[in-house]
Structure formats: structure tokens, C-alpha cells
N, C-alpha and C positions, 0 to 999 in steps of 0.2 A: 174341096173343103179340107181344112187341116184338122186332124184328130190326133189325140194321144190315147191309144187303146192298148190294153194288155194283150200279150201274145200268150194264149192259153195252150197248155199241153193237152193232148188227147188223153182221155181217161181210159184205163184198161177195161174192156167189156167183161161183165160178169153174168153168168147164167142165171136165168130167172129162177127164183125159189132158193138160191144159194145164199145163206147169210153172209154178210160182209165179214172179213177177218177182223179180229180185235186189233185196235190201233191204240198205241200209247200216245198221250198228248205230247206234242213236240213243239219246240220253239227254235226256229231257225236251224233245224237239223239236229238239235240235242234233245234227249229225253227230258220231260218235265220233272221237276223235283217234288217229292212228297215230304212234308215236314219242313222245318226251318233250314237245316243244313243237309238235307238228304238228297243232294244232287247226285245223279248217276254219273259215273265216269264214262268217257267216250268209248273206252275199250272194255268196260265191265261186262261180264257174261253172267246172265241170270238163268238158273235152272230151277224151275218150279215143278214140283210133283203134285199133281192134282188127284185127289181121291176119287175113286169111281162112284158115280151117283147111285143111290139105291134104286132097285128095279121098280118101275111103275109107281112113282110117288103119287100119293093122293092129296089133292088140294082141297082143303076145307073152305067153308064160307069166310072164316076169319082171315085165312091166308090170302084169299082172293081179294078181300076188301083192302088188306094191307098193300097188296100189289097195285091195286088201283090208286091208292093214296100216293104210293111212291111214284107212279107214272104221272099223276097230277102235279106233284111237286117238281118232278124233273122237267115238265113242260113249261113251268113258270120261267119267263125270261130273266136272265141274270144280268145286272148292270156290269158291263165289262170295261168301263172307262170311256173316255172320249178319244176319238180319232182326230185327224188333222182338221176336218171340217168343223167338228164340235169345238175344238180348242180355238179355231179362228174366230168363231162367234163369241167366245168368251174374251178373246183378245180385243175384239172391237169394242167391247163394253168396259174393259179394264186397263188396257195398255195406255200409260200416260202419254207416250209420244203420239199415238194415233188420236187420242182425244184432244191433244194440243193442236194437231193438224186440222181436226174438224173445227175447232174454235177459230183457228186462223182462216179457214175457208169461210166460215160464217161472217167473220170480220171483213175479209177481202171482197166478198160479193157486194158489200155495201158501196164499194167504190163506183160501181155502175150508176147507182142512184145519186151519188155525190157529183159525178161528172155530168149527169143529165140535168141536175139542178142549176148548173151554170147557164143552160139554154132556156130555162123557164122563167116566167115573170117573177120578179121579186116585189112583194107588196109589204109595206110597212105603215104603221099608224102611230101617231103620237098625241099625247094629251098634256097640255101645260096648264096648271092651275096655280095661281099665285095669290099673294096677299100684299097689298101696298098700304102703308100708313104714313101720314105726313101732315104738314100744315103749311099755309102760306099767308102772308100779310100784305094787305093792300097799303100802298104808300100814302094814298090820299087820306084814308080814314084811320090808318094804323090799326085796322081791325084784323085780328088773326083768326083764321078759320082752319079747323082740323078736318081731315078727310080720311076715309078708309074705304078701300074697294078690293074686289077679288076678280081680276081679269082671267078669262079662260080662253084657251086656244086649242082647237081640235084640228088635226091635219092627217091626211093619208097620202101615200106616195106609191106609184107603180113604176117599175123600171123593167123594160123588156129589151134584151139585146136584139138588134136588127142585123148588124154585120160585125162579127168579131171572130177573126181567124184563130186567135189564141184560145178562146173558150171552146170553139169547135174542136180544135186539136186536143184540148184538155179533156173533152168528153170522150173522144176516141181513145185517148191514153188511159183514162180511168176504166173504160169498158174492157180494154185489154188486160188491165190489172185484175179486174174481177174474174175474167176468164183464166188468167194465170193462177189465181187462188184456187179455182176449182181443179185445175190440172195438177197443182201441187198436192191437193188432197188425194187425187187419184194416184199420184206417185207415192204418197205416203201409205196408201192402202196396199199398193203392190209391194212396197218395201216391208210392210208388216207381214204379208203372206210369206215373203222370202225369209225374213228374219225368224218367223215362227217355224217354218219348215226346217230351216237349218238347225235351230235349237231343238226341235222335236227329234230330228234324226240323230243329233248328237246324244240326246237322252236315250233313245232306243239303242244306239250303238254302245253307250255306256252300260246299259242294262245287259246287253248281249255279252259284253266283255266281263261283266261280273259273273254271269252264268258260266262262261268259259273258265274264268279263274277258279270258281268254286269246283267245277268239274275237274279241272286240272289238279287242284289240291287233293280232291278225293282219289283221283287216279294215282298220284304219286304216293299217297298214304297207302293205297293198296299195293303198289309196287314195293314200297319199303317193307311192308309186312311179308310179302312174298320173298323179298331178298333176304330178310332175316331168317326165314324158314330154309331157304336154299343154302345159306351160309351154315346153318346148324347141320344141314345134311352134307356139308363139305363140298357143295357145288360152286358157290360164290365165295369171294374173299371179303375181308373187312372193307377194302377200298370200294368195292361195289355197293356195299350197304351204306357207307358214308356218302358216296356220290348220290345215291337215291335220297338219303336224308337231306342233303344240301338242296336238292331240287325241290323236295317237299317244303322245306322252310322258305325257299324263294317263292314258291307258288302261294304260300300263306301271305307273304308280303305283297305279292301281286293282287291277291284277293282283297286285302285291306285297301290298297291303292285304288282298285276298281270300285269298291264300295264308296270311297271318298269322292271319286270322280262322278259317280252316279248322283250322289247328294248335291254336288255342285251343279250338275246339269239340270236337276229338278228345280233347284232354286232359280237358275236362269230362266227356266220355262215358267215358273211361278211369277217372275217379274213381269212377264208379258201378259199372262192370262189371269193373274190374280191368284186365287186359291185353286190348287189342282183338285179336280173331282176325284173321288175314290176310284182306284184302278187306272188312273191316267198317268202317263200316256199309254194307250192301248197298243200292244205290240202287233206287228204284222203276222198274220196267220200263215200266209203262203206268198212268197215273193213271186211276182210275175214281171218279166221284162216289159218295158214300154216300147211301143212301135210309134215312131214319130213320122207323121205324114205332113207335107211331102218330104221324102228322103233326099233333099237337095239343099245344100248350104246356101247357094245363091238366092233361092226362093225365100229362105228364112231371113237372109240379110236384107232383101227388099222389104219384107214385111216389117222388120225392125226399124228400118229407116222411115217407113210411113207411119207406124203406130206406136213407136216406143214412147212411153210417157215423158222421159227426160228430154228426148229430142223435141217433142212437141212443146214442152214447157220452154225450152231454149228458143224455139222459133217465136213463141208469143213474147218472150222477153225482148227479142230483137224488134218486134213490132212496137213494143212499148217505147223503146229508145227512139224509134223513128218518129212516133207521134210526139215524143218529148222534144225532139229537134224541131219539128214543125211548130210546136207551141213556142219555143224560144225564138225562132225566126219571125213569128207573128208579131213580136214586139216592135218590129219596124213598120208595121202597117197601121193605118187608122182604123177606128171602130166607130160604129153608129149605134146609139141607144134611143129608144122611144121612152119618154118620161111623161107621166100624167100625174097631176097632183090636185088636191082640193084642200081648202083651209076655211075654217069657221072660227072667228074671233069675236069675243064679247068683252067690252070695256065699260063697266058701270060708271067710271069716272066721267065719261063723256055722255051723260044722259042715256045710260043703257044702250049705247050704240052697238050694233052688230055688223060684222064685216064678213062676207062670203066671197071666196075667190076660187076659180078653177082654171087650170092651165094644162096644156098638152103641147109637147115640143119634141123635136129631134135634136139630139146632142151629138156633135161630131168631135171626136177626140183624135188629135194628130200628135204622135210622139215626135219630139224634136231632139232632145238630148237628155240622157239619164246617167251620165258619167261613165259610159261604156258597159253598163250592166247587161244590156240586151245582147251586145256582141259577144261578151264573155260567156253568157249563158248559152248562146248558139254554138260557140266553139266547144264548150264542155259537153253539150248534148251530142255533138258530132263524134267526139272522142269516146263517149259511152256507147254510141252505136257501133263503133268499130270493136270495142271490147265485147259487146254482146254477140257480134258475128263470130269472133274467134272462140268464144265460149260455146256457141252452137256447134262449130266445127269440132271442138274438143269433145263435146257430148256425143256427137255422131260417131266419131272414131272410137270412143270408149265403148259405146253400145255395140258397134260392129265387132270389136275384139271380144267382148263378153259373150255375144251371141255365137261367134265362131267357137269360143272355148266351151260353151254349153253344148252346142251341137256335136262337136268332136268328142266332148266328154261322155255323151250318151253312148256313142259307138265304142269308145275306148273302154268305158266301164263294162259295157256288155261283153266285149271280147275278153276282158280280164275275168269276168264272172264265169264265162264258159271255161276258160283255162283253169281257174281255181277249182271249179267243180270237178274237172278231170284230175287235177292235182290232189284233191281231197280223196277221191276214190283210189288213186295210186298210193297215197300215204296210208290209207287204211289197209290196203293190200300189203304194203311194205311192213306195217306193224305186225300183221299176222305172220308174215314170212320171218321177221326178226325173232318173234317168239318161238316159232318152230325151229329156227336155226339155233337159238340159244339152248333149247331143250336137247338138240342133237349135238351140241358142242361146237357148232360152226360159227355162231355169232356170240357176241358178248352181251352182258346185261346193259352196258352203256349203249349198245346199238338199239336195244329195245326202248330205252329212255329217249334217245334221240328221235326215233321214229314216232314215239308218242308226242314229243314236243313239236314235231313237224305237223302233226294233225291239228293241234291247237293253234299253231301259227297260221295254217292255211284257213282254218275256220274264222279266225279273227280278221284276216285280210278279206275273206269272202263276204263277211257281214259288212265290212266297211265299203267295199265296192258296190254292194247292193244299194246302200243308202246314197252313195255318190251318184249312182245311176238315176235314182228317183229324183234327187235334188237337181241334177242337171236338166231333167225333163221339165221340172217346174220352172227353173230359171229361164229356159229357152222360151216357154210359153209366156212368161211374165215380160221378158224383154220385147217380145213381139206384140204385147198388149192383148194377148188372146187367152190369158189364164182365167178360167171360170171356176165356179163352185163344183161343176160337174167333174173337172179334172181332179179336184181334191177328193171328191166322193169316190172316184175311181181308185185312188190309192187307199182310201179307207176300206174298200172292199177286199183288199189283199189280205 
């Protein structure tokens, strides 16, 4: 059984009765911000002096009630925005492309009924009511007589195909078209999930880039103030201060660009889901690498060849062209129809005479010559069948390449994530060493700025590879036709 499950890290054991250490809210490794622009720098150090609590405080009834009220308010769940599964539900209700595909499916499935109608009896009825006025003159007596009557004719007719290869091939062709319409809708549904996932991860990455840009701006501002103080003390030069100021201004420009990119990503996401709910998209709390089972590329390629929506649609399209070719060749064969009819006629002009007739017969139709239309139609259908076969082969090869790309991308992104995590730890250590070396006169202020820039670059690359890893897992499951809502819920739990 193929599964996409998270690889969880073992939690550190804690002794019973020991309160958990306080944790600051973090987002993708960065401390959360307080206030509008109060983002903490990645290298900022915060020293808080806590006053000693008074000995043996007494808790009165009012304070106890207030504490219970705070506990109750804290326990109320807070709406944290929609994740991938929730946004997908909104997209199915609001995305124009998906709704158009649903309408196309509803229209396409009617082809099955249209094709079946060719094989069922056709019954028709007719009513003819007229009015006749005139006169006639007898030659012998020269007497002119006027007359007026209203003849009525009622008839019905039933026609049932008995032998018609063209209509039978047309029925199979229309049935295949109805099936193709359903498969196209499945294909559109899968494409919606991929499109939404790609746009969602782009939005989350843009939000992470904005957080990093704001943190970088605050860090350079802090470094600039520190550089000015060190220059006043005679430790740094004006060049060091201006270098820090230039990096600070560049980081401000980067923050503006990141905010602009985030707005664009949100608009792209809103185009799919409609109006974004408050707090959406919800960021990932804790990234967990995906484990793809089976860990074998050939097994996934076989699954893709068997269940890929585009490949299946291309196969059905090939079946349609085969039935169309049979229908075109059927124009060379005769057809037999059973026809039954009944007629009731009344003519008042002939002394209210009535005429009733019934008939049942078999009609044989033999095509002889139609100007070459049947032969040309058969040749065209044969060419379209070859075209459909080549398109099927093209869809199969494309799906194979994308599946291999997604499978290898999962492992490649996972390896890059592990390398970047080690690089981040090394960059943080390097920053601390650069600071110590600068204070000791062994390193320059530029070395500190470069080490700090390296941390932000590694964090940015790390966030990108994490989203690439998740997107590759979704793409692989979608290409194999095995993507389910449970897989999306798995990502939402991160």
C-alpha cells in the first residue's frame, strides 16, 4: 500500500512534574513579531531582568475568579485561517475553471443518452386539419353549387432500426465521449489541486520572505547603530558605518519588494478560492519531511502509466476515433428498419367518408453512390485515429518524465533541506565567531555583516526547498492518480 506519511522526530523526554520551558512563538525558525514592525532580528540578544516575586502571595476570591475567566478565554478556539484542504473546498465552489469543467462534464455525459437514442424506436404523430371551399357547375343544367368542407387526417409512425452498423458504432462512440467527459473532469479536479497547492506554497514562501526581509532590516538597523557607536569610540571607520547603512537601505528595498510579492501571491490565491478567509493561508507550524512509499521509481512509473488521468483520457480518445472509423466504414453496408404506421382520414365532401389504414413493413436501404463522401469520411477517421495514438504516446511520455521529476525532486529537496539545516547552524556559529573576532580585532565589521547576510540567505533557501519538497510529494501522488483528501490533511497538520 502506497502511503505518504510524515517522518516525525522523537521528542525529548521530560520528567514528570517538571513544567515545560517557556517557548516563544516561532515561524519557520524565526521568532514571531510583536506589533506591526516589531520583528526580532535573527541575531538579536534579549536580556530580561525579572523582579523577584513577593513571598507567599495570597490569592483572594476576586483574583481567583479573574484567573478562571482568563483560563476560559484562553481555552476558546481561535480561527487560524484555512489550510490546504479548506482552501481546496473553497476553490471547488469558486474557481471558474473548475466550475466550467463541471459544466462541460454535465454536458458531455448526455452524449451517452444521445447515442442510445439512435438504437431506440422513434415514434411520431401528425394531425392535418384543412378547410376547402369551392364551387362546381353542371353542364347540363348550368347549375352552380358551392361546397365547403374540413378534411381531417390523423397518422402515427414508428421506426425501429433492426440492422444498422453505423448507428451501433455511433452509440459506442457517444458512450466513449461521455466517459471522456467524466475523465476530463477528474483531470480538471487534479489540476485544480496542483494549481492551488503551487499557489498556496508560493504565498507561504512570499510570507516567509517578508518575515526574513523585515528581520534583516531590523538586524541591519541594529548593526548600523552599533557601528555608529563603535565609530564614536574610535573602533570603526566611516567606511564601515556607510557599508552598514547601505546594507540597511538595501534591506528596506527588499522588504518593500517582498511585501509587494506577497500581495500578488494573495491575489493569485484569491482568484482560485474567491475571497480569502481571515488568517488565510495558514502557515505551517512545524515542517515534517514526507516519506514516499514505495521508495522505488519503477513502481511509481508503473502506477502512473496505469492510473494517470491524462493517459487514461488519451486512451479513451483513441477509442473514440476507432468507433468513428467504424461508423464511417458502416456507410458502405446496408441497413434494415422496421416501420409501422396507422392513418385515420375523414373527408366530409364524400358523404362523411372515413378511411382507416395500418401498415407494417421492413425497409432495406442499400447505399450505391454518394459522390465519394463515405470513402473520404473513412479516410479522415483513419487519419484521426493515428493522430490520437500519437497523442496518447506523447501523454504517456510526458507523464513519465513528470513522475520521475517529482520522485527525484522529493529526495533531492530532502537532501538539500538537511544540508541547508546544517549550513544554517554553521552560519549562526560563524556569525558568533565573527562578532568575537571583531571585538578582539581579528575580524572586520564587514565580516560580521557578511556572516549575517549568509544566515538570511540560507534561511530563504531552506524555506524554498521545504515547499518544493511538499509540492513534489503532491505532484507525484496526483500523477499516479492516488492523491486524496487525507494527503492534504496530512500537510495541514504540519
